[in-house]
N, C-alpha and C positions, 0 to 999 in steps of 0.2 A: 401357490402364490402368496407372498407376504404383502401386507398393506400397512402403511404408516400414515400418521396424521400430522400435518404441518400447519402451524398457525403463525401468520405474519401480523404483528401488532404495530399499528402506526397511530399517529395522533388524529388521523382522519377516519381510517377504517380498520376493522378487524376482519382479516381474510383467512379462512380455513380451507384446507384441501386434503383429500385422501389421495395418497400417492402409492403406486404399486412399485414392485421391486425393480422395474425397468425405468423408473423415474417419470412415469406418465401420471399426470393428474387426472383422476377418474371422476372427481366431483369437486366443486368449489362453491363456497358461500361467502358473501361479504355483507357486513352490516356496519353502520356508523359507529365510530369509537365512542363518541360522546365524552371527549377528554375532560370536560368540566366536572364530571360526576365523581362519586366516591369510589374508593378502591373496591369495596364490596360489590358495587353495581357493575363496574367494569370487568372484574374477574368473573362475575356471574355471566356476563355476555361473552367473555372469552371461552367459557365452557359451553354456553348455549350455541354459539356459532360453530364450534367444533363438533358438537353432537349433530347439528343440522347437516354438516358436511358428511358425516358418517351415514346418516339416514338417507341423504340424497344419493349416495354411492350404492345403496342397496345392501350394504353390509351392516353388521351389528358391532357394538363396542367390543365384543369378544373376538372379532376378526382382526382388530387393530393391534399391532405389536407394540407400538410406542407412540408417544405424543411429544413432538418437538415444537418449541416456541421461539420465534425471533422477536426480540424486543429492543427498543432504542435505549439500551442501557447494558450494564454488566451485572452478573451475580457474583458477589464476593464469595470465593470458594471456602473461606474459613467460617463466615457467619451465615452463609446462604441467603443473605439479604440482597435485594435488587438495589443497586447503589444509587442511581439517579436517572429516572426516566423524566427528562425535562418536559416533554410534551404533556405529561399528566401531572407534573409537579410532585412526583413521588421521590422520596429519599429514604434509603435504608428500609425498604418494605419487605416483610417476610413473605415473599411472593409464593414460595412453594407451599407454605401453610395454607394460604388462601385457596390454591388450586387443588391440592391433594385431597382436601376434604370435600371437594365438589365433584371430582372425577377420579376414578380409581386407576386410570392408565398410568404406566410409568412415564414420567415427564422430565424433559431436559430443556433448559432455557439457555439461549445464547444471544449475543448481540446481533441485531438484525442485519447489519452490514456484513458480518461474518457469514450469516446464513445465505445471503445473496451471493457472496463469493463462492461458497461451497456449491450452491445450486448451479452456478455457471460452470464450475469445474466438473461437476458430475454430468450435466446434461445440456450445457449451453455453449457459449463461445469458446470456452476453454476445456471442453470435453476431452478427456484423455491426457490432460496436461497436469503434472504433479506440483508445479511451482508457479503460482499465479498471484498477482496483485490486482485487486479490483477497486476502482474508485467510483463512487456514486455521487454524481454532481447534481445537487438539488439545492434546496434552501440552505443546507449545510454541505459539508464535504465528508461523506462517509467512506470508510475503507475496510477492506478485508484482505487477509493474507492466507493463502493456502500454501503450506510448505510440506513437501513430501506427501502430498495427498491429504493432509489434515489441516484443520484450522490452527493457525498460530496466533496466540494472544498473550504469550509471556508467562512468567512464573506464577503470577497471581491472577491470570486469566483476564486482566484488565488492560493489556497492552494493545498494540496495533491501532492506536488512535491516529490514523494517518492524517486526518483533517486538522490535528492539533500539534503537528510538527511545526516548530518555529521556522518561519520563512524570512521574516524581517524583525530584527531586534527592536523592541519598543515600538512596534508598528501599529497598524490599525487594530482597535479593540475587537476582540472576538466574543462570540456568545458564551464561551466557556469562562470568561473572566480574565483570560490572558490577553496579551497583545502580540500581533504579528503572526498569528497561526496561518497555516496554509488555507484553512477554511475562509478566513477573512479576505483572501485574495483569489481563491480558485473555485469558490462555490458559484452557483447561478446567481445568488444574491449579490456576490461580489462583482460579477460581470455586469449586472444591471446597474449597480452603484457606479461602476466605472463609466458606463454608457451615459448615465444621467449627468455626471460631471462633464463629460465631453460635449454633450448636446447643449448644456448651459453656456459653454464657451463658444459654441459654433452653431448658431441657429440657421445657418445656410445649409446644414446637413439635411439629407433626405430623411434622416431619422426624425427630425422635427415634424415633417409632414406625416410620416408613418404613425407617429403617436398622437396625431391630431392636435399638436401644440400643447399636449399635456404630458410633461416629462414623467409624471407618476404612472402613466399608462405604458411605459416602455417595459417590454418583456425580453427574455432571451431570444425568442424567435424574431423580435423586431430587429436586432442587430444582424442576424443572419440574412433576413430579408433585405436589409440595406446593403449588405455585401453583394448579394445576387444582383442588385440594381446598380452596382458600381459605385456606391457611396464611399468616399475616401475616409470620412470620419469613422464609419462603421469598420472599415478595414483596419484603421489605426487602433480602435478599441480592441478588436480581436487579437491584433498583434501584441498589444500590451498584456492582454489576458493570457494568451498562450505562452508568453514568456514566463509568467508566474507559474502556470500549470506545468510547463516543461521543467522548471527549476525544481518543483516539488517531486515530479516523477523521476527526475534524474537522481534525486536523493534516495528514493525508494529502490531504484535499480541498483545503486551502489551498495545499499545495505543488504538487499535480499536476492539480487540477480534472478528475478523470475523469468520464466520462459515466455510469458505473455502478460501484458497489462490490459485489463478489460475496463472500459469506461461505460458506466450506466447512468441513468437519470435523464431528465428532460433535455439538458444541453447536449448530451451525446447523440440525440436524434438528428443533430445537424450533420452527422456523418463526416464526409470528407472535408467539408468546410472547416471542421474543427480538427480532424485527424491529420490532414496534410501538413499544416504548419507545425504541429507537434512533432510529427515524424522528422520533418526537416531540421528541427532544432535539437532533437534528442542526442544524436550522435556527437556533434561538436560540444555539447554541454554536459556530457556524462563521462565520468571517470572510465578510461580505457575504451570509450565508445568507438573510436576509430580503429583500435587494435582488435577488439573482440566483438564489436557490434553491440546492439541493444535489442531488448525483447520486441516482438511484434506488438503493435497496439491495435486493438479492435474494439468495436462497440458490443455491448451485451446483447444477447439474443432472446433471453427469456422474459424480459420485462419484470413485472411484479411476481410472476410465477417463480422466479429464482429464489425468493425468500421462502416460499412455501416448500419447495423441493429441498432446499438446504436445511430448513428446520426439521423436516420429516426424517432426514438422514443424519442428524447430528450424531 
């Protein structure tokens, strides 16, 4: 049996797991990321939590074949520098240098959304499917593409930024510094912003009661709760939101023709309340949708484990 080490690095937590060759996580350890700290301190903890996962599995470092890491950034293949990890404020960091002198395992680093997509393709909602697009709907809009069973990210390995495809010319400012990106309209943050705008204009909405009269208390689940209670404003908010999301998804379908689209992140937990209107809109709004159909759309199955499994099998 071969064993692999996967590390999912986020702005909140560092989560490491040992994975066997059948994609089973046999041990997992999580510690706070402490994103405000120095590079030296954070990379020390990246190694420490990984070693703790190995110890918890009952294995030794020598039993581990390789170490894969998913990070919210990309590594420039020419310079080997981690380009821009926004949650840590890192730019052009020699990440391999920091890690290789702390732990001798062979290490490979990939974008965290790509790792999650690979994990779902190997062992989750898209198991056995060779062409997949995964969208992670959270604070931002992450994305990963699996093409012919492998991560696709372009010639310089910095492509597939699905959240930063332009949706509206000169539109709403995005966290990346551009305007009109899909992330600015299709993230959970965007849904909440749209809900706040709607509730300000209609205080008769049930959403006003659900947030206790505090618009800043509105969350994604607030909108879906309002829909379940029959609130018209909540329904209109979701209709507008799914129009944007469907527009982005139809673009990805036209470009890549995946067999499946997987939706992950907190908003995807709404299940059919989110999926049903998307499926309804996809066919008429996608190139050749009525002639050749569109991919199936499903929610992710592995949760945060997808990033660990994908990283372990880079």
